[in-house]
C-alpha positions in Angstrom: 15.1 -55.7 4.8 18.0 -58.2 4.7 20.6 -58.3 8.0 23.1 -60.6 7.7 25.4 -60.8 11.2 28.7 -63.0 10.9 30.1 -63.3 14.5 33.7 -64.3 14.3 35.5 -65.8 17.5 34.3 -67.3 20.4 34.3 -64.2 22.7 32.7 -62.3 20.1 35.3 -59.8 19.4 34.6 -59.7 16.3 31.5 -58.5 14.3 30.7 -57.8 10.7 27.1 -56.5 10.2 25.3 -56.3 6.3 22.5 -54.1 5.4 20.5 -54.1 2.4 17.4 -52.9 1.0 16.1 -50.9 -1.7 17.2 -47.5 0.1 20.5 -48.6 1.8 23.1 -50.9 1.3 26.4 -50.9 4.0 28.9 -52.7 5.6 30.5 -52.4 8.9 33.3 -54.1 10.1 33.2 -53.8 14.3 36.6 -55.0 16.4 35.9 -55.0 20.3 39.1 -55.0 22.2 40.7 -53.0 21.2 37.9 -50.3 19.9 37.9 -50.4 16.2 35.0 -49.7 13.5 35.5 -49.4 9.6 31.7 -48.9 8.0 30.9 -47.3 4.5 27.3 -46.7 3.5 26.0 -45.7 0.0 22.6 -44.3 -0.2 20.5 -44.3 -3.9 18.0 -41.9 -3.0 17.2 -40.0 0.0 13.6 -40.2 -1.0 13.3 -44.0 -0.7 15.2 -43.7 2.5 12.7 -41.6 4.5 10.4 -43.7 3.4 12.4 -47.1 4.8 12.8 -44.8 8.5 9.2 -43.8 8.0 8.6 -47.3 8.2 9.9 -47.3 11.8 9.4 -44.3 13.1 7.3 -41.1 11.8 9.7 -38.8 10.0 8.9 -35.2 8.3 11.5 -33.1 7.2 9.6 -30.7 5.6 10.4 -30.0 2.1 11.0 -32.2 -0.9 15.0 -33.5 -1.4 16.4 -36.6 -3.3 19.4 -37.9 -4.2 22.3 -39.5 -3.1 25.0 -40.1 -0.4 27.8 -42.0 0.2 29.3 -42.5 4.1 32.7 -43.8 5.2 33.3 -43.9 8.8 36.3 -45.1 10.9 36.9 -45.1 14.7 40.0 -46.4 16.5 39.6 -45.7 20.4 38.3 -42.4 21.0 39.6 -41.0 17.4 37.3 -40.8 14.4 37.0 -39.7 11.0 33.5 -39.3 9.1 33.2 -38.6 5.5 30.4 -37.6 3.5 29.7 -37.0 -0.7 27.1 -36.7 -3.0 27.5 -36.2 -6.7 23.9 -34.2 -6.4 20.9 -33.6 -4.1 17.7 -32.3 -5.4 15.5 -29.5 -3.4 12.4 -28.7 -5.1 13.6 -25.3 -6.1 17.2 -26.3 -7.1 20.0 -28.6 -6.6 23.3 -29.0 -4.2 25.6 -30.3 -5.9 29.6 -32.0 -5.7 29.2 -31.8 -1.8 32.0 -33.0 0.4 32.4 -33.3 3.9 35.4 -34.5 6.0 35.5 -34.0 9.6 38.1 -35.8 12.3 36.9 -36.3 15.9 38.5 -37.2 19.3 37.6 -36.3 23.0 38.6 -33.0 22.9 37.9 -31.4 19.6 36.0 -31.9 16.3 37.9 -30.5 13.2 36.0 -29.8 9.6 38.9 -30.2 7.2 36.0 -29.5 4.3 32.6 -28.7 4.0 32.2 -27.9 0.1 29.1 -27.9 -1.9 27.5 -26.0 -4.9 24.0 -24.7 -5.7 23.0 -24.5 -8.7 19.6 -24.2 -10.5 17.9 -22.0 -8.2 16.1 -18.8 -9.1 16.9 -15.9 -9.1 20.5 -17.0 -10.4 22.4 -14.7 -8.0 21.5 -17.2 -5.5 23.5 -19.6 -7.0 27.0 -19.8 -5.7 30.1 -22.3 -4.5 30.5 -22.2 -0.5 33.3 -23.9 1.0 35.3 -23.5 4.2 37.8 -20.4 4.6 40.0 -22.4 6.8 39.3 -25.6 9.2 36.7 -25.5 11.1 37.2 -26.5 14.9 34.6 -27.3 17.6 36.8 -27.8 20.9 35.0 -29.6 23.7 35.0 -29.8 27.5 34.6 -27.9 30.1 35.2 -24.2 28.2 34.2 -24.6 24.4 34.9 -22.9 21.8 33.8 -22.8 18.1 35.1 -21.5 15.0 33.5 -21.9 11.0 33.5 -19.5 8.3 32.0 -20.6 5.3 33.0 -18.4 2.0 30.3 -16.7 0.2 27.5 -18.0 3.2 28.9 -16.7 6.9 30.9 -17.5 10.0 30.0 -17.7 13.9 32.5 -17.6 16.5 31.7 -18.6 20.2 32.9 -19.3 23.5 31.5 -20.8 26.7 33.7 -20.1 29.6 32.5 -20.4 33.5 28.6 -20.7 32.8 29.2 -17.4 30.0 28.6 -17.8 26.3 29.3 -15.4 23.9 29.3 -15.4 20.5 29.4 -13.6 17.1 27.5 -14.5 13.9 28.6 -12.4 10.6 27.7 -12.7 7.1 27.9 -10.4 4.4 25.7 -10.4 0.9 24.3 -13.0 2.0 21.9 -14.2 -0.4 18.7 -15.1 0.2 15.9 -15.8 -1.7 12.8 -18.2 -1.9 9.9 -18.3 -4.4 6.7 -16.3 -3.5 8.1 -13.7 -1.0 11.0 -12.5 -2.5 14.6 -11.6 -2.3 17.9 -9.7 -1.1 21.6 -9.1 0.2 21.7 -9.6 4.1 24.9 -8.4 5.7 24.6 -8.6 9.4 27.1 -8.6 12.3 25.0 -10.1 15.5 26.8 -10.6 19.2 25.2 -13.0 21.8 25.7 -13.1 25.7 23.7 -15.5 27.7 24.8 -16.5 31.2 22.4 -18.8 33.5 18.4 -18.3 31.7 19.4 -14.4 30.4 20.3 -13.9 26.9 21.4 -10.5 25.1 22.0 -9.7 21.1 23.0 -6.6 20.0 24.1 -5.3 16.5 23.1 -4.4 13.2 20.8 -6.1 10.2 21.1 -4.5 6.1 19.7 -5.7 3.6 20.9 -4.7 -0.2 19.3 -5.4 -3.4 15.7 -6.3 -2.1 12.6 -7.3 -3.2 9.6 -8.5 -1.4 6.9 -10.3 -3.4 4.6 -11.8 -0.5 1.3 -11.3 -0.7 -1.5 -12.8 1.5 -3.8 -14.6 -0.6 -6.8 -14.0 2.0 -8.8 -11.0 2.3 -9.0 -11.4 5.6 -5.4 -11.8 7.3 -6.8 -13.8 10.2 -7.2 -16.4 7.7 -3.8 -16.2 6.8 -1.4 -19.2 8.0 1.6 -17.1 7.5 0.8 -14.2 10.1 0.1 -14.3 13.3 -2.9 -12.2 15.0 -2.1 -11.2 19.1 -5.9 -10.6 20.6 -6.7 -10.1 24.1 -7.6 -13.8 24.2 -4.7 -15.3 23.6 -2.7 -12.5 25.4 -4.3 -13.9 28.6 -3.5 -17.5 27.8 0.0 -16.2 27.6 2.3 -17.6 30.6 2.7 -14.4 32.9 6.2 -15.5 33.4 6.8 -15.6 29.5 10.7 -16.6 29.0 11.4 -14.4 26.1 10.0 -11.1 28.0 11.4 -11.7 30.8 14.8 -13.3 30.1 16.1 -11.7 26.5 17.3 -8.3 25.8 17.5 -6.9 22.2 19.5 -4.0 20.6 19.3 -4.4 16.5 20.0 -1.7 14.0 17.8 -3.0 10.6 18.0 -0.8 8.0 18.3 -1.0 3.8 21.7 0.3 1.9 19.4 1.0 -1.0 15.4 1.5 -2.4 14.0 -2.1 -1.3 10.9 -3.1 -3.6 7.7 -4.2 -2.7 6.0 -5.7 -6.0 2.5 -7.4 -5.8 -0.2 -7.8 -8.5 -1.9 -4.6 -7.2 1.5 -2.4 -7.1 4.8 -1.5 -6.0 6.2 -0.1 -3.2 9.7 1.9 -3.2 11.0 2.4 0.3 14.0 2.6 2.7 13.8 1.4 6.2 16.1 2.6 9.1 14.5 1.2 12.1 16.1 0.0 15.9 14.2 -2.7 18.1 15.0 -2.4 21.7 14.1 -4.5 23.8 15.3 -4.5 27.9 14.6 -7.5 29.9 10.8 -7.9 31.3 9.3 -5.4 28.8 7.9 -5.5 25.1 9.7 -4.7 22.2 10.1 -1.0 21.0 10.7 0.5 17.8 12.3 3.8 16.9 13.2 5.2 13.7 11.7 5.7 10.1 10.5 3.8 6.8 10.8 6.5 3.9 8.0 5.6 1.4 9.9 6.9 -1.9 7.6 5.9 -4.9 4.9 3.5 -6.1 1.7 2.6 -7.2 -1.4 0.8 -6.0 -4.4 -0.4 -8.2 -7.9 0.1 -6.2 -11.0 -1.0 -7.4 -9.9 -0.4 -10.9 -8.5 2.6 -10.3 -4.6 3.2 -9.9 -3.2 5.8 -7.1 0.0 7.2 -7.6 2.3 7.0 -3.7 4.4 10.2 -3.5 6.7 10.8 -1.0 6.3 10.0 2.3 7.1 8.6 5.6 6.4 6.5 8.9 7.8 7.0 12.0 8.3 5.0 14.9 8.2 6.5 18.1 9.5 3.7 20.5 6.3 2.7 21.7 5.1 -0.7 23.1 2.7 -2.1 21.1 4.2 0.0 17.8 1.9 2.6 16.9 3.7 5.1 14.3 3.1 8.3 13.1 1.7 8.3 9.5 3.0 11.4 6.8 1.6 9.5 3.3 0.3 10.8 0.2 -1.4 9.2 -2.4 -2.7 11.2 -5.8 -5.2 9.6 -8.2 -4.3 11.7 -11.5 -6.2 9.3 -14.4 -8.7 11.6 -15.0 -7.3 14.6 -17.6 -6.8 18.2 -15.9 -7.9 16.9 -12.3 -5.6 15.4 -9.6 -6.8 14.4 -6.3 -4.7 13.9 -3.6 -5.4 12.0 -0.2 -2.9 12.7 2.9 -2.8 10.1 5.4 -1.8 11.2 8.6 -2.2 10.4 12.3 -1.2 7.0 13.6 -1.8 3.2 12.3 -4.4 3.5 15.0 -6.8 6.4 14.2 -5.4 7.4 10.6 -6.3 10.5 9.1 -7.6 11.2 6.2 -7.4 14.5 4.2 -9.2 14.8 0.7 -8.4 17.3 -1.7 -7.7 18.4 -5.1 -6.3 20.7 -8.7 -8.0 22.5 -9.0 -10.2 22.6 -5.9 -13.5 21.2 -5.9 -15.8 20.5 -3.3 -15.6 17.4 -1.4 -18.8 15.4 -2.5 -17.0 16.3 -6.4 -14.0 14.7 -4.9 -15.7 11.9 -4.1 -17.7 11.4 -7.1 -14.8 11.7 -9.4 -13.1 9.0 -7.1 -16.1 6.4 -7.1 -17.5 7.3 -10.6 -14.9 9.0 -12.5 -16.8 12.3 -13.4 -18.4 15.3 -11.2 -21.5 15.1 -9.4 -23.4 17.6 -12.0 -21.9 15.1 -15.2 -22.8 11.9 -13.8 -26.6 13.3 -13.1 -26.6 14.5 -16.8 -25.4 11.1 -18.1 -26.4 8.4 -15.7 -28.5 6.1 -17.2 -30.1 2.6 -15.7 -27.0 0.6 -16.6 -24.6 3.4 -14.9 -26.6 3.3 -11.7 -26.1 -0.2 -12.1 -22.3 -0.3 -12.6 -22.3 2.4 -10.4 -23.5 0.0 -7.3 -21.2 -2.5 -8.1 -18.2 -0.3 -8.3 -19.0 1.4 -5.3 -19.4 -2.1 -3.2 -15.9 -3.2 -4.9 -14.3 0.6 -3.2 -16.4 0.6 -0.2 -15.2 -3.3 0.7 -11.3 -2.0 0.1 -11.7 1.1 1.9 -13.0 -0.5 4.7 -10.3 -2.7 5.3 -7.9 0.0 5.2 -9.8 1.7 7.8 -10.5 -0.9 9.4 -14.3 -0.6 9.8 -16.5 -3.8 9.4 -18.4 -2.3 7.1 -18.9 0.6 4.7 -21.6 1.5 2.2 -21.2 4.1 0.0 -24.2 4.9 -2.8 -25.9 7.7 -4.5 -28.8 9.4 -3.5 -31.6 11.4 -5.1 -29.7 14.9 -4.4 -26.6 13.8 -6.8 -24.6 13.4 -3.4 -23.2 10.0 -2.1 -24.5 8.2 1.0 -22.2 7.0 3.6 -22.9 4.4 6.1 -20.1 3.0 8.2 -20.0 0.6 11.0 -17.5 -0.7 13.5 -18.4 -3.9 15.7 -18.2 -3.2 19.2 -18.7 -7.3 20.4 -20.1 -9.9 18.1 -23.8 -8.9 18.8 -24.0 -5.1 18.1 -22.0 -2.9 16.0 -22.3 1.2 15.7 -22.8 3.3 12.5 -22.3 6.4 11.3 -24.7 7.5 8.8 -24.6 10.3 6.8 -27.9 10.3 4.1 -28.5 13.7 2.0 -26.4 15.8 4.4 -28.1 14.3 7.6 -26.1 13.0 9.9 -27.2 10.1 12.5 -25.8 7.6 14.9 -27.1 3.9 14.3 -26.5 1.4 17.4 -27.9 -2.4 15.6 -27.8 -5.2 18.3 -28.7 -8.9 17.2 -31.3 -10.9 19.5 -31.5 -14.0 18.0 -31.0 -16.0 14.8 -34.3 -14.0 13.5 -34.7 -10.9 15.7 -32.7 -7.6 15.6 -33.3 -4.5 17.2 -31.5 -0.8 15.8 -31.7 2.6 16.9 -30.7 6.0 15.3 -30.3 9.1 16.6 -29.9 12.1 14.3 -31.1 16.4 14.0 -34.7 14.6 13.2 -35.1 13.0 16.1 -34.5 9.3 17.3 -36.8 5.9 16.8 -36.3 2.4 17.6 -37.1 -0.5 15.5 -37.2 -4.0 15.9 -36.7 -6.0 13.1 -37.8 -10.0 12.2 -36.0 -11.7 9.1 -37.2 -15.2 7.6 -36.3 -16.9 4.7 -38.7 -18.3 2.1 -37.6 -21.0 -0.6 
């Protein structure tokens, strides 16, 4: 880096500075009495400038950005003017072009005369737009301060601070939000904010329109998904008892969709509408009331397509959010047969009811779901290859069902009587698991505990009696 200083006069009342490197070319003339600054800086590459800054101080802005900037600044006494221009700033998914910012400053206010730019090349194309000030933006400084900024095609914010109390209103109309891999929506909102000392209240509404959600966790185990935070008993214990958000924040927000929202992932799609209220009193957990109406959809699981019929998820205003379920799923891939699954209960304890048209036994319903044929048909047609395929398919659907039903293990296998043996397990701690088992129409409960890496014990209680088994496992190469 080459820095040159030219000092004029014996009393250092004038300074001339030049800064040049591969990232920036800047000049400044500074007069000390009376105070005056005239400076300009040209940045050929924002990316190169970040690299130069990183040599002195680590800087991570969290996104890929490049482009050129030109900054002009002047200050005389306490009055200043700043102008920022850029023909193009490149982001990973699109460009900001024709950026122009003109602002004026003195000790009483900041005036934004221009703040204009155009978004180009983003997907979806509706995200691209021209953004500019609808009127001069104004920020007044001092003990009683105000802010009034309104950006066309983006948002507006008006706020005031007076006597230790801060109020503000954030508004947007059909603001297009889109992010690759997550989704797209048009957002309208009006949020009123009130803050006094350490207490904050936020009220208002958030509306979604023409929304499509495309985010899908790449992890079968959501606990490993970095985008999802799971609150456990351990994490709750680590929280401070006087949590600032819990104690000092009030919320009353209406959240709704004006038309159908689409949830689209590789496994299927769901169409729904939402109308809920999120309410949080001071010192309390948030509570949700309202309903999400499921309108239509389809979902693929274990190579089978299920049709999602009209239903609803109803929130009752409970702490911890345990909504009621009223969902209906049909399997219609078999000619002249419809298998219906009604999902009721609540999120923590869902209840599944299976039925069919024409009416069939549960044994046949499960056989059609698992193997695509009735018990008698599968018995007559079974070959060793079929049985092997059934085992593979049975494991796949059992894994999906276990995840949906919040089970730690679910095994489903055909028995010698033509029925399906089921073994469902739920862990009660790190070393113990309880199973419900149904084999050849005989039910039993099992308790399994791991004693060490090689030793485990199993206790079974059923109609035929009870027993205790001790197992030793060792692997050989």
